[in-house]
C-alpha positions as CSV (number, residue, x, y, z in Angstrom):
1,M,109.1,131.4,81.7
2,G,111.2,129.2,84.0
3,I,114.7,127.8,84.4
4,G,116.4,127.1,81.1
5,W,119.3,124.7,80.5
6,D,122.6,125.7,79.0
7,R,124.6,123.0,77.1
8,A,128.4,122.9,77.4
9,V,131.0,120.6,75.9
10,G,133.6,119.3,78.4
11,D,137.3,118.6,77.8
12,N,136.6,114.9,77.0
13,G,133.9,115.8,74.4
14,S,130.9,115.0,76.7
15,V,128.0,117.3,76.7
16,T,126.7,118.6,80.0
17,S,123.7,120.6,80.8
18,E,123.6,123.3,83.5
19,P,120.6,125.3,84.7
20,I,120.6,129.0,83.9
21,D,118.5,131.5,85.8
22,D,115.6,133.1,83.9
23,P,115.1,136.7,85.0
24,D,111.4,136.5,84.1
25,A,110.8,133.4,86.2
26,P,108.8,133.8,89.5
27,R,110.9,133.6,92.6
28,A,110.0,132.1,96.0
29,A,108.9,134.7,98.5
30,T,111.1,135.2,101.5
31,G,109.6,135.7,104.9
32,P,110.1,138.7,107.1
33,S,113.4,139.0,108.8
34,L,113.5,138.9,112.6
35,V,117.0,140.2,112.9
36,F,117.1,143.6,114.6
37,D,120.2,145.7,115.4
38,D,120.9,146.7,119.0
39,Q,120.3,150.4,118.5
40,S,116.8,149.9,117.0
41,T,115.6,147.8,120.0
42,Q,117.1,150.0,122.7
43,H,114.7,152.0,124.8
44,S,115.2,155.8,124.9
45,W,115.6,157.5,128.2
46,A,112.1,158.9,127.8
47,E,110.7,155.5,127.3
48,D,112.5,154.2,130.4
49,V,111.3,157.0,132.5
50,L,107.7,156.6,131.4
51,G,108.0,152.8,131.7
52,I,109.4,152.9,135.3
53,L,106.7,155.5,136.3
54,T,104.0,153.3,134.9
55,G,105.3,150.1,136.3
56,T,105.7,151.4,139.8
57,F,102.3,153.1,139.8
58,V,100.6,149.9,138.6
59,A,102.5,147.7,141.1
60,S,101.9,150.0,144.0
61,L,98.2,150.2,143.2
62,G,98.1,146.4,143.3
63,L,99.9,146.4,146.7
64,F,97.4,149.0,148.0
65,L,94.5,146.7,147.1
66,L,96.2,143.8,148.8
67,Q,96.8,145.9,152.0
68,S,93.2,147.1,151.9
69,A,91.9,143.5,151.5
70,G,94.1,142.3,154.5
71,S,96.0,139.9,152.2
72,V,99.7,139.2,151.6
73,T,101.7,138.3,148.6
74,G,105.2,137.0,148.0
75,G,108.6,138.7,147.8
76,T,109.7,141.6,149.9
77,A,106.4,143.4,149.2
78,G,104.6,140.5,150.8
79,L,107.0,140.5,153.7
80,S,106.5,144.2,154.2
81,L,102.8,143.8,154.2
82,L,103.1,140.9,156.7
83,L,105.3,142.9,159.1
84,G,103.0,145.9,158.7
85,Y,100.1,143.8,160.0
86,A,102.2,142.6,163.0
87,T,103.6,146.0,163.8
88,A,102.6,149.7,163.6
89,W,105.2,150.5,161.0
90,P,103.9,151.9,157.7
91,F,104.3,149.8,154.5
92,W,106.3,152.4,152.6
93,L,109.0,152.4,155.3
94,L,109.2,148.7,155.7
95,F,109.4,148.2,152.0
96,A,112.3,150.5,151.7
97,V,114.2,149.1,154.7
98,I,113.8,145.4,153.8
99,N,115.1,146.0,150.2
100,L,118.3,147.7,151.3
101,P,120.4,144.5,151.9
102,F,119.7,143.4,148.3
103,A,121.3,146.5,146.9
104,V,124.8,145.0,147.3
105,L,123.7,141.9,145.5
106,A,122.3,144.0,142.7
107,V,125.5,146.0,142.2
108,W,127.6,142.8,142.2
109,Q,125.5,140.7,139.8
110,R,123.5,143.2,137.7
111,G,125.6,146.4,137.5
112,W,125.0,150.0,138.5
113,S,122.5,150.8,135.8
114,F,120.1,148.1,137.0
115,T,120.7,148.9,140.7
116,V,120.0,152.6,140.2
117,R,116.8,151.9,138.3
118,T,115.7,149.4,141.0
119,A,116.5,151.9,143.8
120,I,114.4,154.5,142.0
121,S,111.6,152.0,141.5
122,I,111.6,151.1,145.2
123,G,111.4,154.7,146.2
124,L,108.6,155.4,143.7
125,V,106.5,152.4,145.0
126,S,106.9,153.7,148.5
127,G,105.9,157.2,147.4
128,W,103.0,156.0,145.3
129,S,101.7,154.0,148.3
130,I,101.4,157.3,150.3
131,V,99.5,158.8,147.4
132,H,97.1,155.9,147.2
133,Q,96.4,156.0,150.9
134,S,95.6,159.7,150.8
135,M,93.7,159.9,147.5
136,L,92.0,156.5,147.2
137,V,89.6,155.9,150.1
138,L,88.0,152.5,150.0
139,E,85.1,152.1,152.4
140,S,84.7,148.4,151.5
141,L,86.6,145.9,149.4
142,D,85.8,142.3,148.7
143,P,88.8,140.2,149.8
144,V,88.7,138.0,146.7
145,Y,88.6,140.9,144.4
146,G,91.3,142.8,146.3
147,T,93.6,139.8,146.5
148,L,93.3,138.6,142.9
149,G,93.1,142.0,141.4
150,G,96.0,143.3,143.5
151,N,98.3,140.4,142.6
152,L,97.4,140.8,138.9
153,L,98.2,144.5,138.9
154,A,101.4,143.9,140.9
155,G,102.5,141.2,138.3
156,V,101.8,143.6,135.4
157,G,103.8,146.3,137.1
158,L,106.7,144.0,137.7
159,L,106.6,142.9,134.1
160,I,106.9,146.5,132.9
161,L,109.8,147.2,135.2
162,F,111.6,144.0,134.1
163,R,111.4,145.1,130.5
164,H,112.9,148.5,131.4
165,R,115.9,146.8,133.2
166,A,114.5,147.5,136.7
167,S,112.9,145.6,139.5
168,L,111.4,146.0,143.0
169,G,114.4,144.6,144.7
170,G,114.7,141.6,147.0
171,V,113.5,138.3,145.5
172,N,113.1,140.0,142.1
173,I,116.8,140.5,141.9
174,V,117.5,136.9,142.9
175,A,115.0,135.6,140.4
176,L,116.5,137.6,137.5
177,I,120.0,136.4,138.4
178,V,118.8,132.8,138.4
179,Q,117.1,133.3,135.0
180,D,120.1,135.0,133.4
181,R,122.6,132.3,134.7
182,W,120.6,129.1,134.5
183,G,117.6,129.9,132.3
184,F,115.1,129.0,135.1
185,R,112.2,131.5,134.6
186,A,112.0,134.4,137.1
187,G,108.4,133.7,137.7
188,W,109.0,130.2,139.0
189,T,111.8,131.3,141.3
190,M,109.7,134.0,142.8
191,M,106.9,131.5,143.3
192,I,109.1,129.2,145.4
193,F,110.0,132.1,147.7
194,D,106.4,133.3,147.8
195,V,105.2,129.9,149.1
196,L,107.6,130.3,152.0
197,I,106.6,133.9,152.8
198,I,102.9,133.2,152.5
199,A,103.1,130.1,154.7
200,S,104.6,132.3,157.4
201,A,101.6,134.6,157.2
202,L,99.7,131.9,159.2
203,L,101.3,133.5,162.3
204,V,99.5,136.8,161.6
205,V,96.4,136.4,159.5
206,S,93.6,133.8,159.2
207,V,93.9,130.5,157.3
208,W,91.3,131.8,154.8
209,S,93.4,134.9,154.1
210,V,96.5,132.8,153.7
211,L,94.8,130.4,151.2
212,L,93.4,133.3,149.2
213,S,96.8,135.0,149.3
214,A,98.4,131.8,147.9
215,V,96.0,131.8,145.0
216,G,96.8,135.5,144.4
217,A,100.5,134.9,144.4
218,V,100.1,132.2,141.8
219,V,98.3,134.7,139.6
220,L,101.1,137.2,140.0
221,N,103.8,134.7,139.1
222,L,101.9,133.3,136.2
223,V,101.9,136.8,134.7
224,L,105.7,136.8,134.9
225,A,106.3,133.2,134.0
226,L,104.1,133.3,130.9
227,N,105.3,136.7,129.6
228,H,108.8,137.3,130.8
229,R,110.9,134.8,128.8
230,P,114.4,135.3,127.5
231,G,114.3,136.2,123.8
232,R,110.5,136.9,123.6
233,Y,110.8,140.6,124.1
234,I,113.3,142.4,121.9
235,G,113.3,145.8,123.6
236,H,115.9,146.6,126.2
């Protein structure tokens, strides 16, 4: 069966034919809908807690590998590592202090919810770093493995935090603001800042370590640039 035709006589006596729908005729299949309501895509508080705990643990483990390998990375984490090499201050303290000025920017541009989540994340990374130092003793670590693996883990950790409306402060906040306002991906913004920070590492570490750190920073930012795109991830 298909579409039939119904004949009708017009006012001027002309005969017209109009298609009529046959209920037994096969119909074209419609594709799955990609429209989701806001409530169905919103993370629950339990999901946010677990996501932030997981993201900070993974990111802090990556930073611990970087520190153990004597490498640096970009962002305030890289700056904290860099200052830690130049001074006797511990990483966890430097990381917390350096991120404080960015709190005002976060409140102004991203709101209190994002700022509180970010402050908690910064505190957790500082806390996790103490745990790693006391419970994960590395007698030797290949610099290439530590640098590339550390940046990869840090990138994955940041990606998890971004998707739960949090960050690790500093350049992360600036990058997210730029992405929200002008559509320039957060990963690329962070890479620009990272180049400047890693270049300054020449004052503290060897040229080989700087070159290796630069490659590692590219790995970290590629994780974000390729995976953290507006509209790609529906959860919030």
